[in-house]
Each structure stands twice: as structure tokens, then as C-alpha cells.
MMTF fields as JSON, N, C-alpha, C and O atoms, coordinates in Angstrom:
{
  "mmtfVersion": "1.0.0",
  "mmtfProducer": "UNKNOWN",
  "numBonds": 307,
  "numAtoms": 308,
  "numGroups": 77,
  "numChains": 1,
  "numModels": 1,
  "chainsPerModel": [1],
  "groupsPerChain": [77],
  "chainIdList": ["A"],
  "bondAtomList": [4, 2, 8, 6, 12, 10, 16, 14, 20, 18, 24, 22, 28, 26, 32, 30, 36, 34, 40, 38, 44, 42, 48, 46, 52, 50, 56, 54, 60, 58, 64, 62, 68, 66, 72, 70, 76, 74, 80, 78, 84, 82, 88, 86, 92, 90, 96, 94, 100, 98, 104, 102, 108, 106, 112, 110, 116, 114, 120, 118, 124, 122, 128, 126, 132, 130, 136, 134, 140, 138, 144, 142, 148, 146, 152, 150, 156, 154, 160, 158, 164, 162, 168, 166, 172, 170, 176, 174, 180, 178, 184, 182, 188, 186, 192, 190, 196, 194, 200, 198, 204, 202, 208, 206, 212, 210, 216, 214, 220, 218, 224, 222, 228, 226, 232, 230, 236, 234, 240, 238, 244, 242, 248, 246, 252, 250, 256, 254, 260, 258, 264, 262, 268, 266, 272, 270, 276, 274, 280, 278, 284, 282, 288, 286, 292, 290, 296, 294, 300, 298, 304, 302],
  "bondOrderList": [1, 1, 1, 1, 1, 1, 1, 1, 1, 1, 1, 1, 1, 1, 1, 1, 1, 1, 1, 1, 1, 1, 1, 1, 1, 1, 1, 1, 1, 1, 1, 1, 1, 1, 1, 1, 1, 1, 1, 1, 1, 1, 1, 1, 1, 1, 1, 1, 1, 1, 1, 1, 1, 1, 1, 1, 1, 1, 1, 1, 1, 1, 1, 1, 1, 1, 1, 1, 1, 1, 1, 1, 1, 1, 1, 1],
  "groupList": [{"groupName": "MET", "atomNameList": ["N", "CA", "C", "O"], "elementList": ["N", "C", "C", "O"], "formalChargeList": [0, 0, 0, 0], "bondAtomList": [1, 0, 2, 1, 3, 2], "bondOrderList": [1, 1, 2], "singleLetterCode": "M", "chemCompType": "L-PEPTIDE LINKING"}, {"groupName": "LYS", "atomNameList": ["N", "CA", "C", "O"], "elementList": ["N", "C", "C", "O"], "formalChargeList": [0, 0, 0, 0], "bondAtomList": [1, 0, 2, 1, 3, 2], "bondOrderList": [1, 1, 2], "singleLetterCode": "K", "chemCompType": "L-PEPTIDE LINKING"}, {"groupName": "ASN", "atomNameList": ["N", "CA", "C", "O"], "elementList": ["N", "C", "C", "O"], "formalChargeList": [0, 0, 0, 0], "bondAtomList": [1, 0, 2, 1, 3, 2], "bondOrderList": [1, 1, 2], "singleLetterCode": "N", "chemCompType": "L-PEPTIDE LINKING"}, {"groupName": "LEU", "atomNameList": ["N", "CA", "C", "O"], "elementList": ["N", "C", "C", "O"], "formalChargeList": [0, 0, 0, 0], "bondAtomList": [1, 0, 2, 1, 3, 2], "bondOrderList": [1, 1, 2], "singleLetterCode": "L", "chemCompType": "L-PEPTIDE LINKING"}, {"groupName": "SER", "atomNameList": ["N", "CA", "C", "O"], "elementList": ["N", "C", "C", "O"], "formalChargeList": [0, 0, 0, 0], "bondAtomList": [1, 0, 2, 1, 3, 2], "bondOrderList": [1, 1, 2], "singleLetterCode": "S", "chemCompType": "L-PEPTIDE LINKING"}, {"groupName": "ASP", "atomNameList": ["N", "CA", "C", "O"], "elementList": ["N", "C", "C", "O"], "formalChargeList": [0, 0, 0, 0], "bondAtomList": [1, 0, 2, 1, 3, 2], "bondOrderList": [1, 1, 2], "singleLetterCode": "D", "chemCompType": "L-PEPTIDE LINKING"}, {"groupName": "HIS", "atomNameList": ["N", "CA", "C", "O"], "elementList": ["N", "C", "C", "O"], "formalChargeList": [0, 0, 0, 0], "bondAtomList": [1, 0, 2, 1, 3, 2], "bondOrderList": [1, 1, 2], "singleLetterCode": "H", "chemCompType": "L-PEPTIDE LINKING"}, {"groupName": "PHE", "atomNameList": ["N", "CA", "C", "O"], "elementList": ["N", "C", "C", "O"], "formalChargeList": [0, 0, 0, 0], "bondAtomList": [1, 0, 2, 1, 3, 2], "bondOrderList": [1, 1, 2], "singleLetterCode": "F", "chemCompType": "L-PEPTIDE LINKING"}, {"groupName": "ALA", "atomNameList": ["N", "CA", "C", "O"], "elementList": ["N", "C", "C", "O"], "formalChargeList": [0, 0, 0, 0], "bondAtomList": [1, 0, 2, 1, 3, 2], "bondOrderList": [1, 1, 2], "singleLetterCode": "A", "chemCompType": "L-PEPTIDE LINKING"}, {"groupName": "GLN", "atomNameList": ["N", "CA", "C", "O"], "elementList": ["N", "C", "C", "O"], "formalChargeList": [0, 0, 0, 0], "bondAtomList": [1, 0, 2, 1, 3, 2], "bondOrderList": [1, 1, 2], "singleLetterCode": "Q", "chemCompType": "L-PEPTIDE LINKING"}, {"groupName": "GLU", "atomNameList": ["N", "CA", "C", "O"], "elementList": ["N", "C", "C", "O"], "formalChargeList": [0, 0, 0, 0], "bondAtomList": [1, 0, 2, 1, 3, 2], "bondOrderList": [1, 1, 2], "singleLetterCode": "E", "chemCompType": "L-PEPTIDE LINKING"}, {"groupName": "ARG", "atomNameList": ["N", "CA", "C", "O"], "elementList": ["N", "C", "C", "O"], "formalChargeList": [0, 0, 0, 0], "bondAtomList": [1, 0, 2, 1, 3, 2], "bondOrderList": [1, 1, 2], "singleLetterCode": "R", "chemCompType": "L-PEPTIDE LINKING"}, {"groupName": "GLY", "atomNameList": ["N", "CA", "C", "O"], "elementList": ["N", "C", "C", "O"], "formalChargeList": [0, 0, 0, 0], "bondAtomList": [1, 0, 2, 1, 3, 2], "bondOrderList": [1, 1, 2], "singleLetterCode": "G", "chemCompType": "PEPTIDE LINKING"}, {"groupName": "THR", "atomNameList": ["N", "CA", "C", "O"], "elementList": ["N", "C", "C", "O"], "formalChargeList": [0, 0, 0, 0], "bondAtomList": [1, 0, 2, 1, 3, 2], "bondOrderList": [1, 1, 2], "singleLetterCode": "T", "chemCompType": "L-PEPTIDE LINKING"}, {"groupName": "ILE", "atomNameList": ["N", "CA", "C", "O"], "elementList": ["N", "C", "C", "O"], "formalChargeList": [0, 0, 0, 0], "bondAtomList": [1, 0, 2, 1, 3, 2], "bondOrderList": [1, 1, 2], "singleLetterCode": "I", "chemCompType": "L-PEPTIDE LINKING"}, {"groupName": "VAL", "atomNameList": ["N", "CA", "C", "O"], "elementList": ["N", "C", "C", "O"], "formalChargeList": [0, 0, 0, 0], "bondAtomList": [1, 0, 2, 1, 3, 2], "bondOrderList": [1, 1, 2], "singleLetterCode": "V", "chemCompType": "L-PEPTIDE LINKING"}, {"groupName": "TYR", "atomNameList": ["N", "CA", "C", "O"], "elementList": ["N", "C", "C", "O"], "formalChargeList": [0, 0, 0, 0], "bondAtomList": [1, 0, 2, 1, 3, 2], "bondOrderList": [1, 1, 2], "singleLetterCode": "Y", "chemCompType": "L-PEPTIDE LINKING"}, {"groupName": "PRO", "atomNameList": ["N", "CA", "C", "O"], "elementList": ["N", "C", "C", "O"], "formalChargeList": [0, 0, 0, 0], "bondAtomList": [1, 0, 2, 1, 3, 2], "bondOrderList": [1, 1, 2], "singleLetterCode": "P", "chemCompType": "L-PEPTIDE LINKING"}],
  "groupTypeList": [0, 1, 2, 1, 3, 4, 5, 3, 2, 2, 6, 3, 7, 8, 9, 3, 10, 11, 3, 12, 2, 10, 13, 3, 1, 12, 10, 10, 3, 8, 1, 10, 14, 5, 11, 4, 6, 8, 14, 13, 4, 15, 8, 1, 10, 15, 14, 4, 2, 8, 11, 3, 15, 3, 5, 8, 9, 1, 8, 16, 5, 12, 12, 2, 3, 6, 3, 17, 4, 17, 0, 3, 10, 15, 2, 1, 1],
  "groupIdList": [1, 2, 3, 4, 5, 6, 7, 8, 9, 10, 11, 12, 13, 14, 15, 16, 17, 18, 19, 20, 21, 22, 23, 24, 25, 26, 27, 28, 29, 30, 31, 32, 33, 34, 35, 36, 37, 38, 39, 40, 41, 42, 43, 44, 45, 46, 47, 48, 49, 50, 51, 52, 53, 54, 55, 56, 57, 58, 59, 60, 61, 62, 63, 64, 65, 66, 67, 68, 69, 70, 71, 72, 73, 74, 75, 76, 77],
  "secStructList": [7, 7, 7, 7, 2, 2, 2, 2, 2, 2, 2, 2, 2, 2, 2, 2, 2, 2, 2, 6, 7, 6, 6, 7, 7, 2, 2, 2, 2, 2, 2, 2, 2, 2, 2, 2, 2, 2, 2, 2, 2, 2, 2, 2, 2, 2, 2, 2, 2, 2, 2, 2, 2, 2, 2, 2, 2, 2, 2, 2, 6, 6, 6, 7, 7, 1, 1, 7, 7, 4, 4, 4, 6, 7, 7, 7, 7],
  "xCoordList": [-24.106, -24.779, -25.959, -25.837, -27.076, -28.307, -28.399, -28.723, -28.121, -28.268, -26.943, -25.909, -26.996, -25.804, -25.992, -27.11, -24.89, -24.992, -25.769, -26.391, -25.743, -26.538, -28.027, -28.814, -28.433, -29.836, -30.214, -31.288, -29.315, -29.553, -29.671, -30.565, -28.783, -28.824, -30.162, -30.744, -30.648, -31.945, -33.08, -33.982, -33.04, -34.077, -34.039, -35.082, -32.842, -32.725, -33.255, -33.935, -32.953, -33.471, -34.987, -35.679, -35.493, -36.951, -37.631, -38.679, -37.032, -37.587, -37.531, -38.472, -36.452, -36.322, -37.423, -37.988, -37.723, -38.793, -40.145, -40.958, -40.382, -41.647, -41.75, -42.819, -40.644, -40.66, -40.872, -41.405, -40.458, -40.628, -42.006, -42.293, -42.866, -44.234, -45.01, -45.36, -45.273, -45.924, -47.398, -48.017, -47.962, -49.368, -49.532, -50.645, -48.432, -48.512, -48.737, -48.025, -49.725, -50.047, -50.408, -50.767, -50.311, -50.785, -50.238, -49.026, -51.153, -50.778, -49.962, -49.02, -50.316, -49.552, -48.102, -47.181, -47.903, -46.557, -45.804, -44.625, -46.485, -45.864, -45.424, -44.34, -46.265, -45.906, -44.679, -43.8, -44.623, -43.499, -42.219, -41.141, -42.335, -41.171, -40.692, -39.488, -41.616, -41.242, -40.55, -39.544, -41.106, -40.495, -39.096, -38.178, -38.936, -37.635, -36.61, -35.464, -37.017, -36.108, -35.707, -34.543, -36.652, -36.353, -35.404, -34.445, -35.67, -34.825, -33.409, -32.446, -33.276, -31.927, -31.185, -29.962, -31.903, -31.269, -30.689, -29.552, -31.467, -30.986, -29.869, -28.885, -30.012, -28.993, -27.647, -26.605, -27.666, -26.415, -25.736, -24.51, -26.514, -25.937, -25.367, -24.305, -26.065, -25.573, -24.255, -23.303, -24.215, -23.003, -21.86, -20.718, -22.167, -21.155, -20.603, -19.396, -21.473, -21.047, -20.19, -19.188, -20.575, -19.796, -18.407, -17.418, -18.339, -17.042, -16.172, -14.973, -16.778, -16.052, -15.518, -14.371, -16.346, -15.923, -14.758, -13.773, -14.878, -13.816, -12.529, -11.452, -12.633, -11.446, -10.795, -9.569, -11.608, -11.076, -10.364, -9.302, -10.953, -10.338, -9.011, -8.035, -8.98, -7.732, -6.668, -5.514, -7.049, -6.1, -5.578, -4.389, -6.456, -6.064, -5.097, -4.174, -5.31, -4.47, -3.275, -2.636, -2.964, -1.821, -1.999, -1.031, -3.223, -3.493, -3.947, -4.373, -3.863, -4.312, -5.606, -5.787, -6.47, -7.739, -7.688, -7.903, -7.399, -7.286, -8.564, -8.938, -9.225, -10.433, -11.591, -11.842, -12.296, -13.351, -14.525, -14.776, -15.214, -16.416, -17.485, -17.617, -18.252, -19.35, -20.357, -21.051, -20.432, -21.344, -21.01, -21.884, -19.724, -19.278, -19.468, -19.316, -19.796, -20.103, -18.992, -19.274, -17.775, -16.679, -16.519, -16.282, -16.649, -16.533, -15.067, -14.276, -14.73, -13.367, -13.318, -14.212, -12.294, -12.155, -10.962, -10.68],
  "yCoordList": [168.799, 168.133, 167.351, 166.636, 167.491, 166.877, 165.389, 164.583, 165.019, 163.633, 162.899, 163.387, 161.741, 160.91, 159.601, 159.234, 158.904, 157.605, 156.616, 155.694, 156.796, 155.917, 156.137, 155.201, 157.364, 157.612, 156.824, 156.228, 156.835, 156.061, 154.587, 153.9, 154.105, 152.709, 152.376, 151.325, 153.266, 153.048, 152.998, 152.168, 153.883, 153.879, 152.58, 152.014, 152.117, 150.878, 149.682, 148.826, 149.612, 148.513, 148.612, 147.595, 149.83, 150.002, 149.516, 148.872, 149.827, 149.37, 147.846, 147.213, 147.273, 145.818, 145.182, 144.155, 145.793, 145.283, 145.372, 144.452, 146.493, 146.623, 145.567, 144.993, 145.308, 144.281, 142.882, 141.999, 142.691, 141.39, 141.163, 140.085, 142.162, 142.036, 141.057, 141.368, 139.889, 138.832, 139.102, 138.388, 140.114, 140.431, 141.296, 141.452, 141.858, 142.654, 141.734, 140.749, 142.074, 141.28, 142.214, 143.371, 141.713, 142.413, 143.808, 144.023, 144.757, 146.14, 146.763, 147.512, 146.46, 147.004, 146.526, 147.304, 145.26, 144.707, 145.343, 145.675, 145.508, 146.134, 147.563, 147.982, 148.315, 149.678, 149.68, 150.53, 148.733, 148.663, 148.285, 148.784, 147.425, 147.051, 148.253, 148.494, 149.01, 150.224, 151.226, 151.834, 151.386, 152.302, 151.829, 152.637, 150.53, 149.969, 150.265, 150.602, 150.14, 150.457, 151.936, 152.27, 152.804, 154.243, 154.541, 155.297, 153.955, 154.189, 153.694, 154.388, 152.5, 151.976, 152.776, 152.904, 153.303, 154.141, 155.406, 155.783, 156.049, 157.254, 156.886, 157.617, 155.768, 155.339, 155.127, 155.478, 154.557, 154.348, 155.674, 155.772, 156.692, 158.013, 158.643, 159.264, 158.485, 159.021, 158.337, 158.994, 157.018, 156.267, 156.662, 156.804, 156.837, 157.28, 158.644, 158.875, 159.534, 160.865, 160.783, 161.488, 159.935, 159.777, 159.229, 159.632, 158.315, 157.772, 158.879, 158.945, 159.747, 160.865, 161.8, 162.242, 162.098, 162.96, 162.317, 162.981, 161.032, 160.317, 160.304, 160.567, 159.999, 159.978, 161.358, 161.472, 162.397, 163.754, 164.122, 164.745, 163.733, 164.023, 163.296, 163.856, 162.043, 161.278, 161.94, 162.061, 162.365, 163.018, 164.31, 164.615, 165.056, 166.314, 166.065, 166.848, 164.973, 164.641, 163.768, 163.188, 163.665, 162.873, 161.385, 160.674, 160.906, 159.473, 159.074, 157.939, 159.986, 159.71, 160.47, 161.596, 159.858, 160.506, 160.993, 160.222, 162.288, 162.856, 163.555, 163.503, 164.2, 164.95, 164.44, 164.977, 163.411, 162.823, 163.774, 164.669, 163.549, 164.32, 164.036, 162.899, 165.059, 164.82, 163.804, 163.136, 163.69, 162.742, 161.305, 160.44, 161.062, 159.72, 159.37, 158.211, 160.352, 160.17, 159.555, 158.782, 159.859, 159.356, 160.325, 161.516, 159.807, 160.653, 160.889, 159.954, 162.161, 162.515, 162.542, 163.096, 161.956, 161.94, 162.743, 162.849],
  "zCoordList": [11.423, 10.326, 10.875, 11.869, 10.232, 10.719, 10.386, 11.258, 9.144, 8.71, 8.792, 8.336, 9.373, 9.554, 8.8, 8.436, 8.572, 7.928, 8.79, 8.263, 10.099, 10.965, 10.722, 10.863, 10.358, 10.01, 8.759, 8.684, 7.785, 6.564, 6.902, 6.406, 7.735, 8.153, 8.81, 8.541, 9.664, 10.32, 9.305, 9.422, 8.308, 7.27, 6.467, 6.142, 6.152, 5.382, 6.166, 5.599, 7.452, 8.256, 8.455, 8.501, 8.573, 8.678, 7.399, 7.453, 6.252, 4.985, 4.901, 4.422, 5.355, 5.362, 6.211, 5.835, 7.347, 8.2, 7.49, 7.575, 6.783, 6.045, 4.953, 4.74, 4.26, 3.217, 3.799, 3.128, 5.033, 5.686, 6.255, 6.775, 6.164, 6.676, 5.805, 4.666, 6.34, 5.568, 5.287, 4.497, 5.919, 5.651, 4.402, 3.901, 3.894, 2.674, 1.482, 1.29, 0.701, -0.484, -1.627, -1.411, -2.809, -3.994, -4.175, -4.193, -4.31, -4.588, -3.457, -3.714, -2.213, -1.078, -1.122, -0.875, -1.433, -1.525, -2.695, -2.573, -3.816, -4.985, -4.672, -5.079, -3.949, -3.562, -2.65, -2.788, -1.725, -0.795, -1.539, -1.216, -2.513, -3.319, -4.121, -4.208, -4.707, -5.44, -4.521, -4.888, -3.32, -2.359, -1.995, -1.861, -1.836, -1.509, -2.595, -2.297, -3.848, -4.958, -4.917, -5.139, -4.639, -4.566, -3.41, -3.568, -2.262, -1.09, -1.328, -1.004, -1.893, -2.114, -3.185, -3.125, -4.144, -5.165, -4.539, -4.824, -3.694, -3.007, -2.036, -1.92, -1.343, -0.388, -1.071, -0.516, -2.266, -2.997, -3.301, -3.233, -3.636, -3.91, -2.643, -2.682, -1.525, -0.25, 0.124, 0.546, -0.035, 0.294, -0.637, -0.2, -1.904, -2.86, -2.479, -2.556, -2.074, -1.642, -0.377, -0.261, 0.559, 1.787, 1.464, 2.075, 0.507, 0.094, -0.499, -0.228, -1.307, -1.902, -0.819, -0.886, 0.173, 1.285, 2.029, 2.351, 2.296, 3.007, 2.195, 2.732, 0.9, 0.046, -0.047, -0.024, -0.151, -0.216, 1.087, 1.07, 2.201, 3.499, 3.636, 4.135, 3.191, 3.235, 2.364, 2.775, 1.175, 0.269, 0.883, 0.785, 1.505, 2.147, 3.291, 3.516, 4.012, 5.166, 4.785, 5.663, 3.501, 3.063, 3.266, 3.536, 3.138, 3.286, 4.671, 4.881, 5.615, 6.983, 7.245, 6.78, 7.969, 8.286, 9.728, 10.663, 9.897, 11.242, 11.675, 12.847, 10.748, 11.076, 10.218, 9.139, 10.687, 9.872, 9.681, 10.488, 8.611, 8.314, 9.364, 9.819, 9.756, 10.696, 10.148, 10.915, 8.829, 8.21, 8.601, 8.632, 8.901, 9.237, 10.7, 11.085, 11.515, 12.932, 13.757, 14.673, 13.476, 14.296, 15.458, 15.257, 16.673, 17.854, 18.177, 18.3, 18.311, 18.708, 20.23, 20.869, 20.807, 22.27, 22.692, 23.885]
}
């Protein structure tokens, strides 16, 4: 799987850094705020989907999570 939840986390923190840029004013700031709303909207859907995958895996494993989804990035040792 190409995209991981850690990638989403990195995008969210990058957006937070852009929003924290004190030099943004007026229209540039408004655009960044709009982008932030779009990113968080998509992020909520990704997180919701990851929760569904996790819940389905737990149900399949009888309440135990033995084989996590690659999306969750749990390293098997």
C-alpha cells in the first residue's frame, strides 16, 4: 500500500505549519484556511475508513487484531 496514515499525519502537520505562517495575510491567508478545511475534510474520511478497516479486521479475528491492515503501518516482527 502506497499511502499510510503517517503520510496523512505529515500532511496535517505541514498544513498546520502553513497556517502558522505569520506572514500570510488577506487573500493568501483565506486561501490557506480554505485549503485547510478541504484537507481536514478528506482526512476525516480517510480516518473513518481506517477505523472501518480496523473494526472489520477485529471482527474477522474474533475481537483480536492479529494481522493489521498495511494502512495502519504496524510492523510485524
